[in-house]
PQR file of N, CA, C, O and H, with PARSE charges and radii, in Angstrom:
ATOM      1  N   MET A   1      75.517-138.934-168.231 -0.4000 1.5000
ATOM      2  CA  MET A   1      75.349-140.382-167.914 -0.0000 2.0000
ATOM      3  C   MET A   1      74.302-141.163-169.189  0.5500 1.7000
ATOM      4  O   MET A   1      74.216-142.289-169.678 -0.5500 1.4000
ATOM      5  N   LEU A   2      73.688-139.986-169.344 -0.4000 1.5000
ATOM      6  CA  LEU A   2      73.336-140.714-171.207 -0.0000 2.0000
ATOM      7  C   LEU A   2      74.349-141.372-172.165  0.5500 1.7000
ATOM      8  O   LEU A   2      74.419-142.429-172.792 -0.5500 1.4000
ATOM      9  H   LEU A   2      73.759-139.071-168.946  0.4000 1.0000
ATOM     10  N   LEU A   3      75.239-140.066-171.964 -0.4000 1.5000
ATOM     11  CA  LEU A   3      76.131-140.132-173.393 -0.0000 2.0000
ATOM     12  C   LEU A   3      77.079-141.835-172.732  0.5500 1.7000
ATOM     13  O   LEU A   3      77.334-142.846-173.386 -0.5500 1.4000
ATOM     14  H   LEU A   3      75.182-139.208-171.455  0.4000 1.0000
ATOM     15  N   ALA A   4      77.319-141.599-171.566 -0.4000 1.5000
ATOM     16  CA  ALA A   4      78.523-142.074-171.529 -0.0000 2.0000
ATOM     17  C   ALA A   4      78.099-144.080-171.198  0.5500 1.7000
ATOM     18  O   ALA A   4      78.875-145.023-171.358 -0.5500 1.4000
ATOM     19  H   ALA A   4      77.112-140.778-171.035  0.4000 1.0000
ATOM     20  N   PHE A   5      76.833-144.119-170.782 -0.4000 1.5000
ATOM     21  CA  PHE A   5      75.919-145.454-170.815 -0.0000 2.0000
ATOM     22  C   PHE A   5      75.681-145.996-172.286  0.5500 1.7000
ATOM     23  O   PHE A   5      75.609-147.189-172.580 -0.5500 1.4000
ATOM     24  H   PHE A   5      76.203-143.353-170.651  0.4000 1.0000
ATOM     25  N   SER A   6      75.535-144.584-173.444 -0.4000 1.5000
ATOM     26  CA  SER A   6      75.202-144.856-174.900 -0.0000 2.0000
ATOM     27  C   SER A   6      76.801-145.886-175.183  0.5500 1.7000
ATOM     28  O   SER A   6      76.923-147.076-175.473 -0.5500 1.4000
ATOM     29  H   SER A   6      75.594-143.615-173.205  0.4000 1.0000
ATOM     30  N   GLU A   7      78.145-144.486-174.871 -0.4000 1.5000
ATOM     31  CA  GLU A   7      79.683-145.078-175.721 -0.0000 2.0000
ATOM     32  C   GLU A   7      79.244-146.601-174.982  0.5500 1.7000
ATOM     33  O   GLU A   7      78.423-147.369-175.484 -0.5500 1.4000
ATOM     34  H   GLU A   7      78.046-143.520-174.634  0.4000 1.0000
ATOM     35  N   ARG A   8      79.999-146.861-173.643 -0.4000 1.5000
ATOM     36  CA  ARG A   8      79.615-148.170-173.233 -0.0000 2.0000
ATOM     37  C   ARG A   8      79.178-149.614-173.675  0.5500 1.7000
ATOM     38  O   ARG A   8      79.774-150.639-174.007 -0.5500 1.4000
ATOM     39  H   ARG A   8      80.665-146.237-173.235  0.4000 1.0000
ATOM     40  N   ALA A   9      77.752-149.196-173.516 -0.4000 1.5000
ATOM     41  CA  ALA A   9      76.484-149.772-174.926 -0.0000 2.0000
ATOM     42  C   ALA A   9      77.331-150.200-175.841  0.5500 1.7000
ATOM     43  O   ALA A   9      77.661-151.385-175.906 -0.5500 1.4000
ATOM     44  H   ALA A   9      77.268-148.363-173.247  0.4000 1.0000
ATOM     45  N   LYS A  10      77.951-148.924-176.963 -0.4000 1.5000
ATOM     46  CA  LYS A  10      78.078-149.686-178.351 -0.0000 2.0000
ATOM     47  C   LYS A  10      79.172-149.825-178.789  0.5500 1.7000
ATOM     48  O   LYS A  10      79.383-150.447-179.830 -0.5500 1.4000
ATOM     49  H   LYS A  10      77.683-147.962-176.910  0.4000 1.0000
ATOM     50  N   GLY A  11      80.424-149.069-177.818 -0.4000 1.5000
ATOM     51  CA  GLY A  11      81.449-149.152-177.951 -0.0000 2.0000
ATOM     52  C   GLY A  11      81.978-148.244-178.502  0.5500 1.7000
ATOM     53  O   GLY A  11      83.166-148.261-178.824 -0.5500 1.4000
ATOM     54  H   GLY A  11      80.252-148.564-176.973  0.4000 1.0000
ATOM     55  N   GLN A  12      81.213-147.317-178.702 -0.4000 1.5000
ATOM     56  CA  GLN A  12      82.023-146.253-179.725 -0.0000 2.0000
ATOM     57  C   GLN A  12      81.614-144.611-179.387  0.5500 1.7000
ATOM     58  O   GLN A  12      80.530-144.615-178.803 -0.5500 1.4000
ATOM     59  H   GLN A  12      80.248-147.304-178.441  0.4000 1.0000
ATOM     60  N   LYS A  13      82.003-143.576-179.522 -0.4000 1.5000
ATOM     61  CA  LYS A  13      82.484-142.515-179.425 -0.0000 2.0000
ATOM     62  C   LYS A  13      81.100-142.047-179.925  0.5500 1.7000
ATOM     63  O   LYS A  13      80.696-142.532-180.981 -0.5500 1.4000
ATOM     64  H   LYS A  13      82.883-143.573-179.996  0.4000 1.0000
ATOM     65  N   PHE A  14      80.229-141.027-179.178 -0.4000 1.5000
ATOM     66  CA  PHE A  14      79.257-140.281-179.483 -0.0000 2.0000
ATOM     67  C   PHE A  14      79.406-138.910-179.531  0.5500 1.7000
ATOM     68  O   PHE A  14      79.984-138.432-178.555 -0.5500 1.4000
ATOM     69  H   PHE A  14      80.557-140.633-178.319  0.4000 1.0000
ATOM     70  N   SER A  15      78.894-137.809-180.759 -0.4000 1.5000
ATOM     71  CA  SER A  15      79.417-136.667-180.638 -0.0000 2.0000
ATOM     72  C   SER A  15      78.751-136.138-179.542  0.5500 1.7000
ATOM     73  O   SER A  15      77.946-136.768-178.857 -0.5500 1.4000
ATOM     74  H   SER A  15      78.424-138.196-181.552  0.4000 1.0000
ATOM     75  N   LYS A  16      79.094-134.940-179.366 -0.4000 1.5000
ATOM     76  CA  LYS A  16      78.642-133.553-177.863 -0.0000 2.0000
ATOM     77  C   LYS A  16      77.522-133.777-177.898  0.5500 1.7000
ATOM     78  O   LYS A  16      76.922-134.270-176.942 -0.5500 1.4000
ATOM     79  H   LYS A  16      79.749-134.428-179.922  0.4000 1.0000
ATOM     80  N   ASN A  17      76.892-133.420-179.182 -0.4000 1.5000
ATOM     81  CA  ASN A  17      75.640-133.125-180.003 -0.0000 2.0000
ATOM     82  C   ASN A  17      74.447-134.187-180.407  0.5500 1.7000
ATOM     83  O   ASN A  17      73.404-133.944-181.014 -0.5500 1.4000
ATOM     84  H   ASN A  17      77.380-133.020-179.958  0.4000 1.0000
ATOM     85  N   ALA A  18      74.879-135.317-179.932 -0.4000 1.5000
ATOM     86  CA  ALA A  18      74.469-136.554-180.246 -0.0000 2.0000
ATOM     87  C   ALA A  18      72.621-136.238-179.958  0.5500 1.7000
ATOM     88  O   ALA A  18      72.367-135.542-178.975 -0.5500 1.4000
ATOM     89  H   ALA A  18      75.726-135.513-179.438  0.4000 1.0000
ATOM     90  N   SER A  19      71.749-136.611-180.577 -0.4000 1.5000
ATOM     91  CA  SER A  19      70.345-136.831-180.037 -0.0000 2.0000
ATOM     92  C   SER A  19      70.026-137.774-178.634  0.5500 1.7000
ATOM     93  O   SER A  19      70.160-138.964-178.347 -0.5500 1.4000
ATOM     94  H   SER A  19      71.956-137.177-181.375  0.4000 1.0000
ATOM     95  N   ASP A  20      69.693-136.960-178.166 -0.4000 1.5000
ATOM     96  CA  ASP A  20      68.615-138.052-177.186 -0.0000 2.0000
ATOM     97  C   ASP A  20      67.924-139.447-177.088  0.5500 1.7000
ATOM     98  O   ASP A  20      68.200-140.579-176.693 -0.5500 1.4000
ATOM     99  H   ASP A  20      69.583-135.993-178.399  0.4000 1.0000
ATOM    100  N   GLN A  21      66.894-138.785-177.647 -0.4000 1.5000
ATOM    101  CA  GLN A  21      66.433-140.075-178.766 -0.0000 2.0000
ATOM    102  C   GLN A  21      66.966-141.345-178.894  0.5500 1.7000
ATOM    103  O   GLN A  21      66.660-142.478-178.525 -0.5500 1.4000
ATOM    104  H   GLN A  21      66.670-137.865-177.969  0.4000 1.0000
ATOM    105  N   GLU A  22      68.065-140.698-179.675 -0.4000 1.5000
ATOM    106  CA  GLU A  22      69.346-141.648-180.201 -0.0000 2.0000
ATOM    107  C   GLU A  22      70.010-142.547-179.133  0.5500 1.7000
ATOM    108  O   GLU A  22      69.968-143.770-179.262 -0.5500 1.4000
ATOM    109  H   GLU A  22      68.314-139.777-179.974  0.4000 1.0000
ATOM    110  N   MET A  23      70.620-141.962-178.082 -0.4000 1.5000
ATOM    111  CA  MET A  23      70.871-142.697-177.086 -0.0000 2.0000
ATOM    112  C   MET A  23      69.797-143.119-176.366  0.5500 1.7000
ATOM    113  O   MET A  23      70.074-144.296-176.133 -0.5500 1.4000
ATOM    114  H   MET A  23      70.653-140.968-177.977  0.4000 1.0000
ATOM    115  N   LEU A  24      68.857-142.912-175.924 -0.4000 1.5000
ATOM    116  CA  LEU A  24      67.234-143.683-175.224 -0.0000 2.0000
ATOM    117  C   LEU A  24      67.165-144.979-175.944  0.5500 1.7000
ATOM    118  O   LEU A  24      67.104-146.037-175.319 -0.5500 1.4000
ATOM    119  H   LEU A  24      68.631-141.956-176.113  0.4000 1.0000
ATOM    120  N   GLU A  25      67.173-144.924-177.376 -0.4000 1.5000
ATOM    121  CA  GLU A  25      66.807-145.980-178.124 -0.0000 2.0000
ATOM    122  C   GLU A  25      68.143-147.240-177.488  0.5500 1.7000
ATOM    123  O   GLU A  25      67.764-148.359-177.146 -0.5500 1.4000
ATOM    124  H   GLU A  25      67.222-144.065-177.884  0.4000 1.0000
ATOM    125  N   ILE A  26      69.179-146.976-177.434 -0.4000 1.5000
ATOM    126  CA  ILE A  26      70.617-147.407-177.017 -0.0000 2.0000
ATOM    127  C   ILE A  26      69.944-148.126-175.455  0.5500 1.7000
ATOM    128  O   ILE A  26      69.842-149.305-175.117 -0.5500 1.4000
ATOM    129  H   ILE A  26      69.488-146.067-177.712  0.4000 1.0000
ATOM    130  N   VAL A  27      69.607-146.977-174.812 -0.4000 1.5000
ATOM    131  CA  VAL A  27      69.344-147.506-173.432 -0.0000 2.0000
ATOM    132  C   VAL A  27      68.315-148.370-173.073  0.5500 1.7000
ATOM    133  O   VAL A  27      68.276-149.132-172.107 -0.5500 1.4000
ATOM    134  H   VAL A  27      69.691-146.020-175.086  0.4000 1.0000
ATOM    135  N   MET A  28      67.360-148.151-174.070 -0.4000 1.5000
ATOM    136  CA  MET A  28      65.874-149.208-174.310 -0.0000 2.0000
ATOM    137  C   MET A  28      66.318-150.502-174.908  0.5500 1.7000
ATOM    138  O   MET A  28      66.183-151.471-174.160 -0.5500 1.4000
ATOM    139  H   MET A  28      67.391-147.532-174.855  0.4000 1.0000
ATOM    140  N   SER A  29      66.824-150.733-176.106 -0.4000 1.5000
ATOM    141  CA  SER A  29      67.833-151.714-176.220 -0.0000 2.0000
ATOM    142  C   SER A  29      68.197-152.919-175.827  0.5500 1.7000
ATOM    143  O   SER A  29      67.839-154.042-176.182 -0.5500 1.4000
ATOM    144  H   SER A  29      66.933-149.946-176.713  0.4000 1.0000
ATOM    145  N   ARG A  30      69.380-152.325-174.611 -0.4000 1.5000
ATOM    146  CA  ARG A  30      69.856-152.816-173.561 -0.0000 2.0000
ATOM    147  C   ARG A  30      68.958-152.871-172.489  0.5500 1.7000
ATOM    148  O   ARG A  30      69.215-153.826-171.756 -0.5500 1.4000
ATOM    149  H   ARG A  30      69.671-151.413-174.323  0.4000 1.0000
ATOM    150  N   TYR A  31      68.314-152.423-172.243 -0.4000 1.5000
ATOM    151  CA  TYR A  31      67.287-153.040-171.071 -0.0000 2.0000
ATOM    152  C   TYR A  31      66.299-153.941-171.752  0.5500 1.7000
ATOM    153  O   TYR A  31      65.901-154.676-170.848 -0.5500 1.4000
ATOM    154  H   TYR A  31      68.105-151.647-172.838  0.4000 1.0000
ATOM    155  N   GLU A  32      65.792-154.221-172.681 -0.4000 1.5000
ATOM    156  CA  GLU A  32      65.261-155.196-172.838 -0.0000 2.0000
ATOM    157  C   GLU A  32      66.034-156.714-173.225  0.5500 1.7000
ATOM    158  O   GLU A  32      65.561-157.851-173.247 -0.5500 1.4000
ATOM    159  H   GLU A  32      66.115-153.625-173.415  0.4000 1.0000
ATOM    160  N   LYS A  33      67.367-156.232-173.504 -0.4000 1.5000
ATOM    161  CA  LYS A  33      67.719-157.826-173.750 -0.0000 2.0000
ATOM    162  C   LYS A  33      67.996-157.628-171.786  0.5500 1.7000
ATOM    163  O   LYS A  33      67.342-158.510-171.230 -0.5500 1.4000
ATOM    164  H   LYS A  33      67.751-155.309-173.487  0.4000 1.0000
ATOM    165  N   GLU A  34      68.599-156.922-170.964 -0.4000 1.5000
ATOM    166  CA  GLU A  34      69.033-157.737-170.043 -0.0000 2.0000
ATOM    167  C   GLU A  34      67.853-157.916-168.810  0.5500 1.7000
ATOM    168  O   GLU A  34      68.160-158.214-167.656 -0.5500 1.4000
ATOM    169  H   GLU A  34      69.130-156.206-171.415  0.4000 1.0000
ATOM    170  N   ILE A  35      66.418-157.673-169.279 -0.4000 1.5000
ATOM    171  CA  ILE A  35      65.315-157.400-168.564 -0.0000 2.0000
ATOM    172  C   ILE A  35      64.879-159.136-168.405  0.5500 1.7000
ATOM    173  O   ILE A  35      64.020-159.516-167.608 -0.5500 1.4000
ATOM    174  H   ILE A  35      66.168-157.431-170.216  0.4000 1.0000
ATOM    175  N   ARG A  36      65.653-160.066-169.324 -0.4000 1.5000
ATOM    176  CA  ARG A  36      65.236-161.421-169.687 -0.0000 2.0000
ATOM    177  C   ARG A  36      65.692-162.093-168.219  0.5500 1.7000
ATOM    178  O   ARG A  36      64.950-162.832-167.572 -0.5500 1.4000
ATOM    179  H   ARG A  36      66.351-159.758-169.971  0.4000 1.0000
ATOM    180  N   HIS A  37      67.156-161.673-167.776 -0.4000 1.5000
ATOM    181  CA  HIS A  37      67.427-162.723-167.468 -0.0000 2.0000
ATOM    182  C   HIS A  37      67.819-161.514-165.506  0.5500 1.7000
ATOM    183  O   HIS A  37      68.938-161.493-164.994 -0.5500 1.4000
ATOM    184  H   HIS A  37      67.759-161.073-168.302  0.4000 1.0000
ATOM    185  N   PRO A  38      66.820-160.895-165.016 -0.5600 1.5000
ATOM    186  CA  PRO A  38      66.748-159.582-164.627  0.2800 2.0000
ATOM    187  C   PRO A  38      67.567-159.855-162.992  0.5500 1.7000
ATOM    188  O   PRO A  38      67.980-158.839-162.434 -0.5500 1.4000
ATOM    189  N   ILE A  39      67.759-161.120-162.332 -0.4000 1.5000
ATOM    190  CA  ILE A  39      68.256-160.737-161.068 -0.0000 2.0000
ATOM    191  C   ILE A  39      70.339-161.158-161.309  0.5500 1.7000
ATOM    192  O   ILE A  39      71.134-160.863-160.418 -0.5500 1.4000
ATOM    193  H   ILE A  39      67.423-161.945-162.786  0.4000 1.0000
ATOM    194  N   GLN A  40      70.870-161.967-162.888 -0.4000 1.5000
ATOM    195  CA  GLN A  40      71.929-162.061-163.054 -0.0000 2.0000
ATOM    196  C   GLN A  40      72.290-160.979-163.386  0.5500 1.7000
ATOM    197  O   GLN A  40      73.346-160.601-162.878 -0.5500 1.4000
ATOM    198  H   GLN A  40      70.223-162.206-163.612  0.4000 1.0000
ATOM    199  N   ASN A  41      71.418-159.813-164.591 -0.4000 1.5000
ATOM    200  CA  ASN A  41      71.782-159.008-165.036 -0.0000 2.0000
ATOM    201  C   ASN A  41      71.779-157.353-164.130  0.5500 1.7000
ATOM    202  O   ASN A  41      72.133-156.351-164.752 -0.5500 1.4000
ATOM    203  H   ASN A  41      70.561-160.120-165.004  0.4000 1.0000
ATOM    204  N   PHE A  42      71.446-157.274-162.996 -0.4000 1.5000
ATOM    205  CA  PHE A  42      70.917-156.332-162.019 -0.0000 2.0000
ATOM    206  C   PHE A  42      72.266-156.634-160.869  0.5500 1.7000
ATOM    207  O   PHE A  42      72.708-156.006-159.907 -0.5500 1.4000
ATOM    208  H   PHE A  42      71.158-158.087-162.491  0.4000 1.0000
ATOM    209  N   ILE A  43      72.547-157.646-161.391 -0.4000 1.5000
ATOM    210  CA  ILE A  43      74.008-157.898-160.219 -0.0000 2.0000
ATOM    211  C   ILE A  43      75.188-157.621-160.942  0.5500 1.7000
ATOM    212  O   ILE A  43      75.973-156.774-160.515 -0.5500 1.4000
ATOM    213  H   ILE A  43      72.188-158.157-162.172  0.4000 1.0000
ATOM    214  N   GLY A  44      75.349-158.086-161.728 -0.4000 1.5000
ATOM    215  CA  GLY A  44      76.711-157.840-162.826 -0.0000 2.0000
ATOM    216  C   GLY A  44      76.410-157.486-164.374  0.5500 1.7000
ATOM    217  O   GLY A  44      77.029-157.995-165.308 -0.5500 1.4000
ATOM    218  H   GLY A  44      74.711-158.774-162.075  0.4000 1.0000
ATOM    219  N   GLY A  45      75.459-156.622-164.500 -0.4000 1.5000
ATOM    220  CA  GLY A  45      75.077-156.351-165.802 -0.0000 2.0000
ATOM    221  C   GLY A  45      74.896-154.779-165.173  0.5500 1.7000
ATOM    222  O   GLY A  45      75.220-154.239-164.115 -0.5500 1.4000
ATOM    223  H   GLY A  45      74.956-156.208-163.741  0.4000 1.0000
ATOM    224  N   LYS A  46      74.043-154.250-166.692 -0.4000 1.5000
ATOM    225  CA  LYS A  46      73.900-152.675-166.929 -0.0000 2.0000
ATOM    226  C   LYS A  46      72.219-152.350-166.714  0.5500 1.7000
ATOM    227  O   LYS A  46      71.627-151.345-167.106 -0.5500 1.4000
ATOM    228  H   LYS A  46      73.780-154.688-167.551  0.4000 1.0000
ATOM    229  N   LEU A  47      71.721-153.365-166.067 -0.4000 1.5000
ATOM    230  CA  LEU A  47      70.636-153.245-165.962 -0.0000 2.0000
ATOM    231  C   LEU A  47      70.024-151.926-164.933  0.5500 1.7000
ATOM    232  O   LEU A  47      69.093-151.206-165.293 -0.5500 1.4000
ATOM    233  H   LEU A  47      72.202-154.181-165.748  0.4000 1.0000
ATOM    234  N   ALA A  48      70.623-151.804-163.826 -0.4000 1.5000
ATOM    235  CA  ALA A  48      70.588-150.846-162.330 -0.0000 2.0000
ATOM    236  C   ALA A  48      70.943-149.518-162.992  0.5500 1.7000
ATOM    237  O   ALA A  48      70.452-148.450-162.625 -0.5500 1.4000
ATOM    238  H   ALA A  48      71.379-152.389-163.533  0.4000 1.0000
ATOM    239  N   GLU A  49      72.067-149.672-164.264 -0.4000 1.5000
ATOM    240  CA  GLU A  49      72.194-148.093-164.646 -0.0000 2.0000
ATOM    241  C   GLU A  49      70.983-147.655-165.473  0.5500 1.7000
ATOM    242  O   GLU A  49      70.219-146.706-165.301 -0.5500 1.4000
ATOM    243  H   GLU A  49      72.467-150.539-164.562  0.4000 1.0000
ATOM    244  N   ALA A  50      71.013-148.605-166.417 -0.4000 1.5000
ATOM    245  CA  ALA A  50      69.520-148.600-167.120 -0.0000 2.0000
ATOM    246  C   ALA A  50      68.084-148.083-167.013  0.5500 1.7000
ATOM    247  O   ALA A  50      67.331-147.495-167.791 -0.5500 1.4000
ATOM    248  H   ALA A  50      71.634-149.376-166.556  0.4000 1.0000
ATOM    249  N   LEU A  51      67.970-148.617-165.493 -0.4000 1.5000
ATOM    250  CA  LEU A  51      66.692-148.382-164.993 -0.0000 2.0000
ATOM    251  C   LEU A  51      66.903-146.640-164.240  0.5500 1.7000
ATOM    252  O   LEU A  51      65.975-145.835-164.300 -0.5500 1.4000
ATOM    253  H   LEU A  51      68.581-149.094-164.862  0.4000 1.0000
ATOM    254  N   LEU A  52      67.903-146.380-163.741 -0.4000 1.5000
ATOM    255  CA  LEU A  52      68.608-145.421-163.420 -0.0000 2.0000
ATOM    256  C   LEU A  52      68.168-143.788-164.475  0.5500 1.7000
ATOM    257  O   LEU A  52      67.486-142.821-164.134 -0.5500 1.4000
ATOM    258  H   LEU A  52      68.657-147.034-163.692  0.4000 1.0000
ATOM    259  N   ILE A  53      68.692-143.988-165.427 -0.4000 1.5000
ATOM    260  CA  ILE A  53      69.135-143.618-166.979 -0.0000 2.0000
ATOM    261  C   ILE A  53      67.256-143.396-167.122  0.5500 1.7000
ATOM    262  O   ILE A  53      66.544-142.436-166.828 -0.5500 1.4000
ATOM    263  H   ILE A  53      69.246-144.773-165.705  0.4000 1.0000
ATOM    264  N   GLN A  54      67.010-144.428-167.560 -0.4000 1.5000
ATOM    265  CA  GLN A  54      65.243-144.312-167.974 -0.0000 2.0000
ATOM    266  C   GLN A  54      64.479-143.398-166.710  0.5500 1.7000
ATOM    267  O   GLN A  54      63.585-142.717-167.212 -0.5500 1.4000
ATOM    268  H   GLN A  54      67.588-145.208-167.799  0.4000 1.0000
ATOM    269  N   GLY A  55      64.574-143.211-165.337 -0.4000 1.5000
ATOM    270  CA  GLY A  55      64.038-142.724-164.540 -0.0000 2.0000
ATOM    271  C   GLY A  55      64.309-141.238-164.517  0.5500 1.7000
ATOM    272  O   GLY A  55      63.634-140.277-164.147 -0.5500 1.4000
ATOM    273  H   GLY A  55      65.300-143.764-164.930  0.4000 1.0000
ATOM    274  N   ASN A  56      65.534-141.367-165.039 -0.4000 1.5000
ATOM    275  CA  ASN A  56      66.072-139.478-164.978 -0.0000 2.0000
ATOM    276  C   ASN A  56      65.556-138.719-166.384  0.5500 1.7000
ATOM    277  O   ASN A  56      65.369-137.505-166.470 -0.5500 1.4000
ATOM    278  H   ASN A  56      66.082-142.148-165.339  0.4000 1.0000
ATOM    279  N   ALA A  57      65.410-139.459-167.209 -0.4000 1.5000
ATOM    280  CA  ALA A  57      65.033-138.996-168.284 -0.0000 2.0000
ATOM    281  C   ALA A  57      63.288-138.506-168.076  0.5500 1.7000
ATOM    282  O   ALA A  57      62.739-137.449-168.388 -0.5500 1.4000
ATOM    283  H   ALA A  57      65.562-140.445-167.139  0.4000 1.0000
ATOM    284  N   GLY A  58      62.505-140.249-167.165 -0.4000 1.5000
ATOM    285  CA  GLY A  58      61.447-139.447-167.399 -0.0000 2.0000
ATOM    286  C   GLY A  58      61.020-138.395-166.187  0.5500 1.7000
ATOM    287  O   GLY A  58      59.902-138.094-165.768 -0.5500 1.4000
ATOM    288  H   GLY A  58      62.950-141.108-166.912  0.4000 1.0000
ATOM    289  N   ALA A  59      62.356-137.948-165.783 -0.4000 1.5000
ATOM    290  CA  ALA A  59      62.038-136.598-164.488 -0.0000 2.0000
ATOM    291  C   ALA A  59      62.668-135.198-165.098  0.5500 1.7000
ATOM    292  O   ALA A  59      62.844-134.138-164.497 -0.5500 1.4000
ATOM    293  H   ALA A  59      63.264-138.192-166.123  0.4000 1.0000
ATOM    294  N   GLY A  60      62.947-135.513-166.451 -0.4000 1.5000
ATOM    295  CA  GLY A  60      63.816-134.294-167.149 -0.0000 2.0000
ATOM    296  C   GLY A  60      63.172-132.943-166.710  0.5500 1.7000
ATOM    297  O   GLY A  60      62.211-133.255-166.006 -0.5500 1.4000
ATOM    298  H   GLY A  60      62.803-136.374-166.939  0.4000 1.0000
ATOM    299  N   PRO A  61      63.264-131.483-166.809 -0.5600 1.5000
ATOM    300  CA  PRO A  61      63.292-130.704-167.113  0.2800 2.0000
ATOM    301  C   PRO A  61      61.698-130.137-167.201  0.5500 1.7000
ATOM    302  O   PRO A  61      61.319-129.075-166.708 -0.5500 1.4000
ATOM    303  N   ASN A  62      61.045-130.884-167.778 -0.4000 1.5000
ATOM    304  CA  ASN A  62      59.532-130.682-168.071 -0.0000 2.0000
ATOM    305  C   ASN A  62      58.574-131.506-166.704  0.5500 1.7000
ATOM    306  O   ASN A  62      57.422-131.125-166.498 -0.5500 1.4000
ATOM    307  H   ASN A  62      61.353-131.748-168.178  0.4000 1.0000
ATOM    308  N   SER A  63      58.904-132.108-166.247 -0.4000 1.5000
ATOM    309  CA  SER A  63      58.354-132.588-164.865 -0.0000 2.0000
ATOM    310  C   SER A  63      57.950-132.067-163.944  0.5500 1.7000
ATOM    311  O   SER A  63      58.574-131.095-163.519 -0.5500 1.4000
ATOM    312  H   SER A  63      59.840-132.417-166.415  0.4000 1.0000
ATOM    313  N   THR A  64      56.640-132.550-163.213 -0.4000 1.5000
ATOM    314  CA  THR A  64      56.528-131.812-162.291 -0.0000 2.0000
ATOM    315  C   THR A  64      56.716-132.003-161.136  0.5500 1.7000
ATOM    316  O   THR A  64      56.649-131.165-160.236 -0.5500 1.4000
ATOM    317  H   THR A  64      56.133-133.340-163.558  0.4000 1.0000
ATOM    318  N   SER A  65      57.056-133.512-161.022 -0.4000 1.5000
ATOM    319  CA  SER A  65      57.544-133.946-159.497 -0.0000 2.0000
ATOM    320  C   SER A  65      59.189-134.139-159.666  0.5500 1.7000
ATOM    321  O   SER A  65      59.885-134.527-160.604 -0.5500 1.4000
ATOM    322  H   SER A  65      57.110-134.192-161.753  0.4000 1.0000
ATOM    323  N   LYS A  66      59.529-133.610-158.092 -0.4000 1.5000
ATOM    324  CA  LYS A  66      60.847-133.226-157.736 -0.0000 2.0000
ATOM    325  C   LYS A  66      61.187-134.033-156.444  0.5500 1.7000
ATOM    326  O   LYS A  66      62.284-133.898-155.902 -0.5500 1.4000
ATOM    327  H   LYS A  66      58.963-133.295-157.330  0.4000 1.0000
TER
END
């Protein structure tokens, strides 16, 4: 999900071993851009997907919440 979002946001392919940090920076950049108009971008933009990715990144393998 993170890789696919990053590729769509940047319009380029990433290698399978691209760092999560690099891709999360792309997600955060897109989030910061779209949060300026939250209603419009929640409906027609990538804001909802970016929020889901951030939620999944926070609930990674070392997370205690399930």
